[in-house]
Residue, then its C-alpha position, 0 to 999 in steps of 0.5 A: m898710727n900717724t906716719k909722715i910720708r916723705s914727698t917724692r922730691d925729698m926721697l929723690a934728694s936723699v939719694s941723688p948723689e949716688m944716683e947721679a954718680l951711677r947715671l954718669e958712669l952708665k952714660e960714660t960706659q955706653s959712650l965708650l962702648q959706642a966708640s969701640k963699635v965705631s972704631s971696629g967698624q960695627i956701624e950697624g950697631i949705631m944704626g940700630e940705636v938710631l932706628a930704635a930712636v926714630k920709631k919713638q920720636p915723632l915729627v916735631a911740630v913747629p907752629r906755622p904762621a899765616g903767609t901773605a902775598g908779595r909784590g914788586k921785584p922778586i927776591t930770595l930770602v936765605v936762612q942759615a941754620a947753624d950749630w944747633h947742638i941738640g942734646l947739649v945741656t947748659p944749666r943757668d946757674m953754671i954760667e951766671e944765668f947768661n944762657e940756658f939750653n936743653w931740648d925743650i929750649a931748642q924747640a922753643r927757639i926754633a918756633n921763635l925763629v919761624q915766627a920772627v922770620s914770618k913777620y919779617t917776610t910779611t914786612m918785606r913783601a910790602g916792597y918785594t915779591v918774596d916767594k922763594l926761601v933757601i935754607i943753608g944748613t952748615g953742620d954741628w946739628v948734635s952735641g955728640d960724644i967727641h969730648d968726655g965732658l959731653i959724654r957725662t952731661n948730654e941730655f940723651p945719647a948721640p943716636v937720639q940726638s940725631v933723630r930729634a935734630g932731624r925731626l926738629f929740622a923737618g918741622m922747621v922746614s914744614a912750617f916755612a913751606g906754609i909761608f913760601p911757595s918755594v923752599r930749597v934746603e941745602f943741608i951740609a951733613p958734616g960738622n965738628h960735633d957730628r962726627l963719629t970718630k974722636k979725630p976729624q975725618a976727611q975721607a967719607g966724613g960726611l957719611n960717617s957722621f950723625g949729621y948725615i943721619v939728621g939730614a937723611i931723617a929730615q929729607d925723608s920726612m919732607r918727601e911728601q912736601k911738594n914745594v920743598d927741594f931738599r938737597l943733602h950734601t955729604a961733601m965737606q963743602t959745596i957751592v950753593d947758587v942763589e939768584g946767581r950768587r954762588y956761596l962756598c958753604g961748609h961748617g968751618d971747623g978746618i979754619i985755624g984760629t981761636w978766641g973768637i972769629p979768626f979773621y986771618g984764618i978765614e982770609r987764608k981760606k978764601m985766598r986758597e979756595a979762590t986760587a984753586r978755583q980760578n981756572m975752573p968752570e964758572a960754576k965752581r967759583f964763588h962770591r962769598i964763603v958761608i960757614g958756622h962753627f964760631h957761634t957768632g953771626l957776621d956779615h963780611e964782604d967776602w964771607l958770612i958766618g951764622g950764629s948758634l942755637s945753643g949760645t954760651d955754654e960753660n966752656d965759653h963762659k970759662c974763656g970769657r966768650h959770650s954769644k947770644p943764641h941766634q940764627t942768621s938770614w939775608c936777602v938776595h936781589p937778582t941784580h944787586g946781590e945780598f942785603g938785609f943781613t939779620r941776626w935773629y936773637l932767640 
């Protein structure tokens, strides 16, 4: 008897609409249950999911390039890690193939970032001693569950997102630790997509956040790395000192504006902060603001903005916004300050 057996792909295709509908319904129900737990104070339920995901997710290995010795005046390289949105899925065919994003692509982009920064450092070491790296992380590490659209389309649940983001961040830091004798991480936990609550939370927002979980996992993974100083910040913003240059660092979601970079909103933020700190100790004052959130790198005289790992998504495409996936870096000279602001397109 000759029976034609359908391929697995044909079988899946025949039931895909029904299966997809059930999958989306299950994801939405799970997210609503999670939100209910959070709102009723059952945070231990969320942490249980995180711990279960930690056991399954190993440290993400990021290739470590060979380092070279430097010469000349010592400078510090700063890499800003911003808006990774791990868990987000952006299909190519939904945005005219301007971009694509998922977990596999996120890992590849971080590997590309490490390779590119390594080559750049080798070039800079022809004229400078570049032994110190400062990584400033400015939030939105996960896609999260703050919008219904994300609940339906995320690649995996928010607790898993936070674990994978933490492992990936640790893998990146570990790779950089093989290139630079001294690595300092200034990790800002709170962001916009990282929050557990539907509305932004100022009080204890940095603790009640998946961003905190990302940072805690990465920090714990780096405990045995002797040349890494990992500082996890739960405040909404903090001062980071690099070669005497003080940066006021935060995510940037509290700045009012839309349709691109809100120049006047950031200027108002700068002036309010400068006025509030003018009679404070010198260590509380700042030279420049460092934020992310707007997904577009920018080097301004008074502020610096990092790019996003995820790049253009469906909402950006609908609104006519487009930004290539990128992260940023710059060098700090102990006498002359910042130079060499770079967008690393990934």
